[in-house]
N, C-alpha and C positions, 0 to 999 in steps of 0.2 A: 464624455464616454456616458452609455447607456450601464444601468445595474444589472443584475438575472434579470433571462428572459418572465417578464410577470405569464402566472398561469392563469388557466381560462377560472372566472367564477363557478359553482358552482350552474346546473343548466337553471330553467323553471323546475321540469320535471323533480329534481334533486334533492333542489328548494320543498318543492310540496310535499314527497316521500319524507322527508327529513323530517316537515312538521306535523303531517300525516301521528309521525312516527309518535312524537312525543304531546300529541291531541291522544290516541286509540291509553296511552300509556297515565297518561292523568286521568283519563274516564275510567279506568278501567281498578285504580288509586281510590273515587270514591263513593265502588257500585256493591259494595258488599260485604264482609266480613275475611271472607275466602281474598280479596283484590289482593294478598303481597305471595299469595301461593302463584295464582297468576301474572302474575306480573315478572316475580323469577320465572317462570315455564315458560313466559312471552320474550322474555328477557333470552336466557339461552337459546328460546329458536330463531331470535337475533343474532347473537355471536355466531349460531350455528351456518344460519345461511351467507351471514357476513364472513364468516371464515373461507365458504365457497366459493366467494365472490371473488377474494384474494387470489385464493388457486388461479381463480381462471384469471385474474393478472399478473400472478404469477410466469402463466404459461407464453401468458402473451408477448412478455417479456424477453423471452429467448428467442421468437420470435423479431419485437423492435429493431434486441440489442446484431441480430445480423442482418435484418436487413440499413442498421447502421453504420454498418463496417462495409458493405456494398459503393459508399457513398466515404470513410474512409479509411484504406486496407489496417490500418493496422490499428484498429478501436478497435475489436475483438482479439485481444491478448491471448483465449487460452479458451477451447469448446468439445465438450468430446458428447452432444444431443443427436438426437436423430440426425443420421445424415439426411434425411429427407428434407425436413426443417432449413437443411444449409442451404440445396435444393432449390427451394423455392422462394427462398427467401433472392438470389441470386440470381432467380430466373427471370424475378416479376416483383422487385422492390419496391416500396413506395419511394414518394417523392422527395427530398430529405424535411422539408417544407409538411410538410402531412405528415411526417415522422413529430418532428416538434411538436408537433400540436399533438397527436396519441402521448405522447408524452410527458405533456401536460395533464390535460385532462386526465391522466392514469394517477400523477401526485393529487389535483381532486379529489378523484372516485375516492382513492386508497385515502383523503384523509375525513371524508363520508363515511367509510366505514368504518376508521378501525375506532371508536366510542364505541361500539358496541358489540367486539371484538369482547372479549373475557380472558380466554388461555394465554400465557404466558406468554407461552410459544405462538401464538400468532399473531401476538402483539410487539412480538420484536421484527416477527416476518415481514411484518407489514410497515415497520418501519425501515427497516433494510428495502424493499422495496422500493417506498419510498425512493431513497435514497436515489437509490439504485435507477427511476426516475428520472429523477429530478435534475443526475447528469450526463442521462442523456438527452433531457434539455434543453441542457448545460454546453453539451456538449455541440449539438447540433447545429443550437445559434452559433458556433465558434467555426462546425463545416464551413455555416455561407457565410463567415467576414465578418460575425459580429465581437471584437474586441470588450472586455470592459477590465476595471483594473485592478491587480493582481493580487487582494484579499478577498475583493464580488466572486472573481475565478477560481479561484481556491476550495469555498467555501460552497461556491458551484456544485463544483466534480467530484470532489472529496470530504464532505458535510461539513464542516469546521475549520473557522477563520480565525487563521494563526497570530498569533500575536507579537511583530517582528522586535526584534533590540538597536537601534542604531550602532549601524561599526563603532563607532566611539567606545563601545558597551564594551570590546574584544581590544582597546586598544592595552589595557592589563595583563592580558596575556601573553600576547605578542611583547612586553614589555619584561614578563618569568621569563619568554621562551628566548629569550638574548643573553639571558645567564647563565644556560642551555646550553648553545653555540656560540656563544663572541667571535668577532672576527670581524675583517672588511668585508666590507662589501653588505650589501641588505639580505635580509633576514631571509625572506625568501630562498636567497641563490646558495644564499649557509644552509636554508635546511630541505633544499632541490637536492643541492649535491652530496649532505651528507644520507639521506637518503636514498642518492643511486648508487653508490658504496653496496649498494646487500643487495640491485640486481640482482637476478637470477639465466643465467644464459637458456639462451632459446631453447638448447637440445634437451635442457635438464627442466624444465619447466612441466610437462606430466608427470615422469616423476614423483617434482614436490606436489602438484595439483594433486594427483591417484593417493598418494598419502598423508595430503592433506582433511578434503574432503574424505576420507576414509576417521581417521579421528573425529574427526563428528559426526558422521553415522554411528560408529560405537560408539562416542558420547548421547547420543539423543537414542538408541538402541534404548539405552540405561533405565531408560524414566517412559517411551514410547513403547509399545504396541504395537511396530505399523505389520504391514499387512506382509506376506513372507514372500507373494512376490513382489513387492515396489524394489524398483530401475527405474536407474537413468543413465543417458549415453554420454560423454564428451566431447565438446570438437571445441580447435581451437579456429579464428577469425580474424580479418581486419576488418578497416573503413565501414566503422559504428560509432556512436554518440555515443554508445555507454561501456564500460570497463568489466557486465556479465548480463545474462542471461540466462536465463531458464520460461522453456517453454513444453508446461505440460501437454501432455497427449493423453489424459486420461487412461483408464485404466491401471491407474497409480506406476504411469511412466513420464520421465523424461527427458526431454534433453538439453541438455548447461551446455553453453561455451559461452567463451572468456576471448576475453578481444585482444589482439595482441600489438593493436596498433602505437606503440607505449612502451617501453620496456618491462615487462615485470618485475617487481619488486618482492622479495622472500614476504614482507611484512601482510600482502595481499593475498598470499593461500590461502591461510586459514577465516580470514572473512569472505573468499570469494564460498568457497565450501560449507561457509558456516551461512553464508547470504541466500546462494543458487541451492543449498540442497540441502543440508539438516543440519539447527532443527528449522529455518527457512523456507523458501520460496518451494520445493518438491514435497514438503512436509503438510507444509502449510494443504494443498494444492490436498495432497493425499484425506488429508484430516478432511475436506470437506466433501473430499466426491464417497468417503465412506459413509461422513456424518451425516453431512444436510439431505446430497442427495437420493443417498443409498440407507440410508436406514428414518433423514423422515421424510421422503423425497416431494425436498424444497427441489425440481427441476432449475428453475431460475436460474441458479449455482452450474450449468452444466455451461455457464457460459461467462467467461471469464472479461470485462471491457474496460481499458487499458482505464480506464477517463470513471471513475464512482469510487465512496471512500472506502470500500475494500483493497482497494491503492495505500492507503494509509496504514489502512492495517496489515499490509500482507508487508508490503517494504518497514516498516515499521518493526513486525515484527521479527526478519531477517534482521536487521542489521542488530535492533534488542538481544535476539538470537544467540550470536557471536560472542558475551560477556555471561550469556545464562550454559552455554558451554562449557566455555576455560572461563570459567571465577576467579577469580581474582589473577593472581600472578603465574593460569597455567600453562596461557593463549606464553607466556614466557617460557614455561617451560617446557614447553612442545616444540615451540621455534627451536628455542638453542641447542635440543639433545638432538632434533630429528630431520627438522628442516633446513636447516643450515649445514651440516652436512652434505647434508644430500641435493643441495643447492652448490654443494662444492664452497662453502663461503666460510669465514674463521666464525665458530661461536663468540667466542670473546667478547662478538662487537652488541652478542644480540639484545642484553639490557641496556647499552648505550640508543640502541635504537628505539625498543618501547621505551626506553622511558619520555620519547622525542615525541614517539605517534602515541601514547596518551594524551601528554598535553595539548596537542594540538585537533583532540577529538570533538575538545569544548567551540575549536570556529567553525563545525558545524552549523549553526547558526548564519553565523556573518551569512554564508550563499545564499539563502531565501532573502538576506538581505539587500544584497546587491542582486538576487533576479526580481523582486518591487521595484528598485529601483533602474537600471536598466527595459526590465517589458514595457510601466511607469513612464517613461523616454524623460524622466528626471537628471540618468546621464547617458551620455553616450558609446556605440561602439569601442571608438578605446576606452576609454573611461569607467567604462567597468572591467575587462581585460585587465590594467592596472591593481583596482581596486583585489582581482578573483586572487593576483599577485600577489597582492599583499596582505591579505586576511584568507588567504588556502596557502597562504606558504606554497607556490609552485612555480614553474617552469612556464614564460612564455606559451612551451608546448604546450606543456599541459591544464594553464590557462584558455586557451583555444578551445578544448578540445570541453569544459567542463562550459563556456561559453554556448558551445553550441548543439551544448544537451537543453541547456536552459532553454536555448529562442529551438530548439525546436519540440517538447514536452511544456518549455511552460512552465506555470506552479504546479507541475508538476511532483518539482522537486524542495516541498515544502514533509512530502509522503516521510521523506529519510531523515531525516534532525530531529521534524517536529514527530515524527510517527515514534522514532526511538524513545523518544524524550518520551511523550506517555504510554507507550506498553512498557520502560520500563519502572517510570511512578506505578504506575498498577499494579504491575509484577514485584516489588520492594517495598510494597509501604509496611511498615511494621514489624520492617526486618524477617521476615521468617525464614524458617526452616527449607532446605535442599529440596524436600521434596511437594511444599507451599508449591514452588518460584515453578515449579516444572505444573504443577497441577492447577494455575494459574494459566499459565499459561499457553497447554490443552484449554481451558477453555478461549483465551483468544485466535488461537487456532479453530479449533470447530463449532460455532455457536457463532449465529447473525451478532455481530457488536461491533456497532459502529466508531466512528474515530472520537465521539460526546461519550463512551459510556469508561471511554480507560480515563477522563479526568476525575483528580484522585481530590475529594472534597474535605 
């Protein structure tokens, strides 16, 4: 298999222009004692021109992303820009190959412009836009049938190369879990059966979800000043490869859907409420629309491609947002005192369930490793299912759903565990107080942040 699509080299015109700038700068330096002032003025002028060129590349990204959406229906996860652009993209889209060439050329153009940019916001915008275009080029190649090794694909789409641990790394954790739930049968069967004791009856799910997301919202509003007219509506669906989904509609409104294919366990209510709602996807999109689009005028953020570095930021912040909103054992207390009674479950079991769930969180990395092994052809489908049952401690039915997600979304799976780890480590560095944690989270949600920006060095 080949690596990432090769981006085109700079054109002769671009190379000549870059050389001319260097020669001009060198000449100016030698001309007179006033050269430093002239050079500074020239650098500012070049920065202004580069900023304008970057804004044009940002505008053209909107059109390009919408056109990619005509080749892959789910590529555009959200769009709330001008309807005329969407209509134009739908009526006369470029071919897949032409779009890929345009995306590759845009990466080259941004690389040529970036050295001239002086303002930190312009530099951040250029880096983010480069990631968007690179991801689009990678995804367009995949739409055309290209397949890359898992790690190359992940880096091309999401802007970071995951460092995966071997499955043997998780064996000690499985051994510790054996002591939590001893008994006959496999550990996976015991854990799955234990968690099935805490399934919410279908007629009680809406009330439980409403209470959970309401508490997630209350805790988020204590730290974030969200728009007064922000809102969401919620629906319950089936036949989906995911457990929950946020469809952002623009104007600070979302639709949150919960998949009911499998029995809903009480422990998922807060997780979904935070992840899809507050301070997760709903809040992230509000922050982007208000700050990057509204205040800075960065119109490229009016479209949200499913495959881009922003997806890792979105999924990672949504997963970490659970712990941010419910630090320590506060989630346990809320579930025990509010959700268990609403679900008709005995609150006496809340602590035991909590301990098992917390112990299994560390197994999230194993799912990435299994996805790589399966998608790279190292194991067959039957083996992948068995590995998911063993290392995710799930039933055959839930393993099938998990593998279905991997087959459909491929390396997107890295965004959940790796994304959460990166956001957690970034926000929690240096043992900050609560106010600092929320302020760092605000930065992650509302600025042009890339996955590599979160690496704690």
